[in-house]
C-alpha positions in Angstrom: 25.7 -4.1 3.3 23.7 -5.5 0.4 20.1 -5.8 1.1 17.5 -6.9 -1.1 13.7 -5.8 -0.4 11.2 -7.8 -1.9 7.1 -6.5 -1.9 4.3 -5.7 -3.7 6.3 -3.3 -6.3 4.7 -5.0 -9.4 0.7 -3.7 -8.2 -0.4 -0.6 -9.8 -1.1 0.4 -5.7 0.1 3.9 -5.0 0.5 3.2 -1.6 2.4 -0.2 -2.3 5.0 1.3 -4.4 5.5 4.4 -1.9 6.1 2.1 0.8 8.7 0.1 -1.2 10.7 3.3 -2.4 10.7 4.4 1.6 12.2 1.3 2.6 14.7 1.8 -0.1 15.7 5.2 0.5 15.7 4.8 4.6 17.8 1.8 4.1 20.3 3.9 2.0 20.4 6.6 4.1 22.2 4.0 6.9 24.7 3.9 3.9 23.8 0.2 2.8 23.4 -0.5 -0.6 19.4 -1.6 -1.1 17.6 -2.8 -4.0 14.5 -4.1 -4.8 14.1 -7.7 -5.9 11.6 -7.6 -9.3 9.7 -10.4 -8.2 6.6 -10.7 -11.3 5.0 -13.7 -9.9 3.1 -15.4 -13.2 0.1 -15.4 -11.1 0.0 -11.3 -10.8 1.5 -10.7 -14.2 -1.2 -11.1 -16.3 -2.8 -8.0 -14.3 -0.6 -5.7 -15.9 0.9 -6.4 -19.0 0.6 -3.4 -21.4 -2.2 -5.2 -23.5 -3.7 -8.0 -21.9 -5.3 -10.9 -23.8 -9.1 -10.5 -22.8 -10.1 -13.9 -23.0 -7.3 -15.0 -20.2 -8.7 -11.8 -18.0 -11.7 -12.9 -18.5 -11.4 -16.7 -17.3 -9.5 -15.6 -14.5 -12.0 -13.0 -13.1 -14.7 -16.0 -13.8 -12.7 -17.9 -11.0 -13.6 -15.5 -8.5 -16.2 -12.7 -9.9 -19.0 -14.9 -11.8 -20.0 -14.3 -15.3 -21.3 -10.8 -15.2 -17.8 -9.2 -14.0 -15.9 -11.6 -16.4 -18.0 -10.2 -19.6 -17.3 -6.6 -17.9 -13.6 -7.9 -17.6 -13.6 -9.0 -21.4 -14.7 -5.8 -22.7 -12.8 -3.1 -20.8 -9.4 -5.6 -21.5 -10.4 -4.6 -25.3 -11.3 -1.0 -24.5 -7.8 -0.6 -22.6 -6.0 -0.9 -26.3 -7.2 2.4 -27.1 -4.3 5.5 -27.5 -5.2 7.0 -24.4 -6.4 4.9 -22.8 -6.8 5.0 -18.8 -5.0 1.7 -18.6 -2.4 2.7 -20.7 -1.9 5.8 -18.9 -1.4 3.8 -15.9 0.6 1.5 -17.2 3.2 4.2 -18.3 3.1 5.8 -15.4 4.0 2.9 -12.8 6.6 1.8 -15.4 8.6 5.5 -15.5 8.0 5.7 -11.5 9.2 2.5 -10.8 12.2 2.7 -13.6 13.2 6.0 -11.8 12.8 5.6 -8.5 13.2 1.8 -7.5 16.5 0.1 -7.8 15.4 -2.8 -9.3 16.9 -6.3 -10.4 16.2 -8.2 -13.1 13.0 -10.1 -13.6 11.8 -12.8 -11.6 8.5 -15.0 -12.4 9.0 -17.9 -9.6 10.3 -19.2 -6.9 12.1 -21.5 -9.1 13.7 -18.7 -11.0 14.6 -17.0 -7.8 16.1 -20.4 -6.1 18.5 -21.0 -9.6 19.7 -17.3 -9.3 18.8 -15.4 -6.7 20.2 -11.7 -6.0 23.4 -11.6 -4.4 22.6 -10.2 -1.1 23.9 -10.0 2.9 20.8 -9.6 4.0 16.9 -10.2 2.4 13.7 -7.6 3.3 10.6 -9.3 3.4 7.9 -6.4 3.5 5.6 -4.2 3.9 2.2 -5.0 3.0 0.0 -7.6 3.0 2.3 -10.3 1.9 0.7 -12.7 3.7 -2.6 -12.1 2.3 -3.6 -14.8 0.4 -6.3 -13.4 -1.2 -3.6 -11.5 -2.8 -0.9 -14.3 -3.4 -3.1 -16.9 -5.9 -5.6 -18.5 -3.0 -2.0 -19.2 -0.8 1.0 -18.3 1.0 3.6 -17.4 -1.3 7.1 -19.0 -0.5 8.8 -16.1 -2.4 7.7 -13.6 0.4 9.0 -16.1 3.4 12.5 -15.4 1.6 12.7 -19.2 1.2 15.4 -19.0 -1.8 19.2 -17.8 -1.5 22.2 -18.6 0.0 21.8 -20.3 3.9 24.2 -17.6 5.4 21.9 -14.8 3.9 19.9 -13.4 6.9 16.6 -13.0 6.4 13.9 -10.8 8.3 10.3 -9.4 7.5 9.6 -5.9 8.2 5.9 -4.7 9.0 4.3 -7.3 7.0 0.2 -6.5 7.1 -1.4 -9.5 8.4 -4.8 -8.7 8.7 -6.3 -10.5 6.4 -4.5 -13.8 6.8 -6.1 -16.6 8.6 -3.8 -18.1 11.1 -6.2 -21.2 12.1 -6.1 -22.0 8.3 -2.9 -21.5 7.6 -1.2 -22.4 10.5 0.8 -25.2 9.8 2.3 -23.8 6.4 2.7 -20.2 8.1 4.8 -21.9 10.9 6.8 -23.8 8.2 7.9 -21.0 5.9 8.7 -18.8 8.8 11.2 -21.5 10.1 14.2 -19.6 7.8 13.6 -16.3 8.9 15.9 -14.4 11.8 13.6 -11.9 12.7 9.6 -11.2 12.2 7.8 -7.6 12.2 3.8 -7.1 11.7 2.8 -3.6 10.6 -0.4 -3.8 12.9 -0.3 -5.7 16.1 -3.6 -7.9 15.3 -2.6 -11.2 15.0 1.2 -10.8 16.9 0.0 -12.8 19.6 -1.2 -15.6 17.7 1.4 -15.7 15.4 4.5 -15.7 18.4 2.3 -18.5 19.8 2.4 -20.0 16.2 6.0 -19.5 15.7 7.7 -19.7 19.0 9.2 -16.4 18.6 9.1 -12.8 19.7 7.2 -10.8 16.7 7.7 -7.0 17.3 5.6 -4.4 16.0 6.8 -1.7 13.6 5.2 1.2 11.3 4.8 1.5 7.7 8.3 2.3 6.2 6.6 5.4 4.7 6.7 6.7 8.5 10.5 6.1 8.7 11.7 8.4 6.0 11.2 12.4 6.2 8.4 13.9 4.1 10.9 15.9 2.0 11.5 12.3 0.5 8.3 11.8 -1.1 8.0 15.9 -1.4 11.2 16.1 -3.5 9.1 13.4 -6.0 6.5 16.2 -7.1 8.7 19.3 -6.1 9.0 20.2 -10.1 5.2 20.2 -10.9 2.9 23.6 -10.6 1.4 23.8 -7.2 -2.4 24.4 -7.8 -4.6 26.4 -5.5 -5.3 24.6 -2.2 -8.9 25.2 -3.2 -10.7 21.1 -3.7 -11.6 18.6 -1.6 -9.4 15.3 -2.8 -11.3 12.0 -2.5 -9.3 8.6 -2.8 -12.1 6.0 -2.2 -11.5 2.6 -2.9 -15.1 1.2 -4.2 -16.9 -1.1 -2.6 -17.5 -4.3 -5.0 -21.1 -4.6 -4.1 -21.7 -1.1 -5.1 -23.0 0.6 -2.1 -21.4 4.2 -2.2 -24.3 6.0 -0.3 -22.3 7.1 2.4 -19.3 8.5 0.5 -21.4 10.1 -1.8 -23.8 11.5 1.1 -20.9 12.9 3.5 -18.7 14.8 0.4 -21.7 16.2 -0.4 -22.0 17.9 2.5 -18.5 19.4 2.6 -18.9 20.0 -0.6 -22.0 22.4 0.1 -20.2 23.4 3.1 -16.9 24.5 1.7 -17.8 26.0 -1.7 -15.0 23.5 -3.2 -14.6 21.5 -6.3 -14.2 17.3 -5.7 -11.6 16.4 -7.3 -12.0 12.0 -7.1 -8.5 10.8 -8.0 -9.9 7.2 -7.1 -13.9 6.0 -6.3 -16.9 5.5 -7.7 -17.2 6.9 -11.5 -21.1 7.6 -11.0 -21.8 10.4 -8.6 -25.1 12.2 -7.9 -23.6 15.6 -8.2 -20.9 17.3 -10.6 -16.8 16.3 -9.5 -14.0 16.2 -11.5 -12.8 13.0 -11.9 -8.9 11.7 -12.6 -8.3 8.5 -13.5 -5.4 6.0 -13.7 -3.5 8.1 -11.1 0.4 7.3 -10.9 2.4 7.4 -7.4 3.4 11.2 -8.3 0.2 12.4 -9.0 -1.5 11.0 -5.8 1.0 12.6 -4.1 0.9 15.7 -5.8 -3.0 16.3 -5.1 -3.0 14.9 -1.1 0.0 17.7 -0.7 -1.7 20.3 -2.2 -5.4 19.5 -1.3 -7.8 21.8 0.6 -8.9 18.4 3.0 -8.9 14.6 2.0 -11.2 12.2 2.0 -10.5 8.6 1.9 -11.0 5.3 2.8 -7.5 3.7 2.4 -4.4 2.9 4.5 -2.1 4.9 2.5 -4.1 7.9 2.2 -4.8 8.3 5.9 -0.8 8.1 6.2 -0.1 10.5 3.6 -3.0 12.6 5.0 -1.1 12.6 7.8 2.4 12.9 7.0 1.4 16.0 5.1 -0.5 17.4 7.6 -3.7 17.9 6.2 -7.2 18.4 7.4 -9.0 14.8 6.6 -11.3 12.4 7.0 -10.6 8.1 6.6 -14.1 6.3 6.1 -14.1 2.6 7.0 -14.0 0.0 3.6 -15.3 -3.2 4.1 -12.7 -6.0 6.3 -10.0 -3.2 6.2 -11.0 -0.6 8.5 -8.8 -2.2 11.1 -5.9 -1.2 10.0 -6.6 2.3 9.8 -8.4 2.4 13.5 -4.8 1.3 14.9 -2.8 3.8 12.6 -5.1 6.5 13.7 -5.4 5.2 17.5 -1.5 4.9 17.2 -1.2 8.6 16.5 -3.5 10.1 18.6 -6.2 11.1 15.7 -8.5 8.0 16.1 -11.3 11.3 15.8 -10.9 11.5 12.5 -12.7 8.0 11.8 -15.9 8.4 10.3 -18.6 6.3 11.6 -22.2 6.7 11.1 -22.4 8.1 14.6 -20.4 11.2 14.0 -20.8 14.4 11.6 -18.3 14.8 9.3 -18.4 18.1 8.9 -17.3 18.2 12.6 -14.7 15.9 12.6 -13.1 18.1 9.4 -13.1 21.0 11.2 -11.7 20.2 14.3 -8.2 21.2 13.9 -5.1 19.0 14.1 -2.4 19.8 16.4 0.0 18.3 14.2 3.6 19.4 16.2 1.6 16.9 19.0 1.0 14.4 16.6 4.7 14.5 15.1 6.1 13.2 18.8 3.5 10.0 18.2 5.2 9.4 14.7 8.9 9.8 16.3 7.9 6.6 18.5 6.8 4.7 15.9 9.8 5.8 13.7 11.9 4.7 16.6 10.2 1.4 16.8 10.9 0.8 13.7 14.4 2.2 13.0 15.6 0.0 16.3 14.2 -3.2 14.7 15.9 -2.5 11.5 19.1 -1.5 13.1 19.4 -4.6 15.2 18.1 -6.6 12.8 20.8 -5.8 10.5 23.7 -5.6 12.6 22.8 -9.0 14.2 25.2 -11.5 13.8 
């Protein structure tokens, strides 16, 4: 069977690209031909051009971030032209990774282009990731991620869509309309499941992120040819708070640095730290995997950094981050690691030094994996 996957493969987000790769690899392990529909919507592509237009970027930023952020965006876009810039390094890194590891179709930039000449497949899968988050899809629900294209005979399913930031009261009518062509619906988090089932009048399955569908060797072979460093650093992967308040992050990482006397390696995070750290900016997916896999321990506030800390069996702490904490908490609860979540009532040293019995965690991951594989096999085989 030929299966077309549509997701956020364009995003410069290591988790987004790696979950796409994982789903592709899992489907191919079942003997199917899996392709990734290379959807590059016009509303997003401006962010990922090799040489962006500073005026266009500033105007876009002005609409959501205000004059100050628009000015910074203008200046930053010009600075990105420099040879060896962080931006160009990341542009090249993601381009090479996607071309090497993803079975990409030709580029599509709109729903109209997909309707005129859709990829010839037996099944379309939308997912995983936050494809139904209007904040990430130009302020509306994008028809493409509801598979509203292609031959009527093609089966259409979603897999592990993260809908935590979808306001079903606000978008309910449109959501119900767009879901009518889907043959099966699956979310990643249980939050919203009941409400969605009532809205679309059908069963909604809960499935794990695609990264849990495959063996960790699938990811480790990506970094197999890299020289291993000593596991002598604390990795920080922390999305920066838009309000600039990273005081808790600084305080807690500082405690770990003092306790373990290790180098702090910031692969994503604030630029200005109150103590010496090593920063590696503009990482690509291989580096993301490499540094987490070889870390002494990991501090993060990201869903997929939490995922790979678990898959690579690291000592780690996950910190809350704005309105994204729910999905991380649910993941940690599902695998019995809710004690790895840091809040102000806990001591980060105690969390980090509590040994994780990963043989027990693997059993819980197997349960999640079975949920995902059972859903996919049933959806693929249904007539």
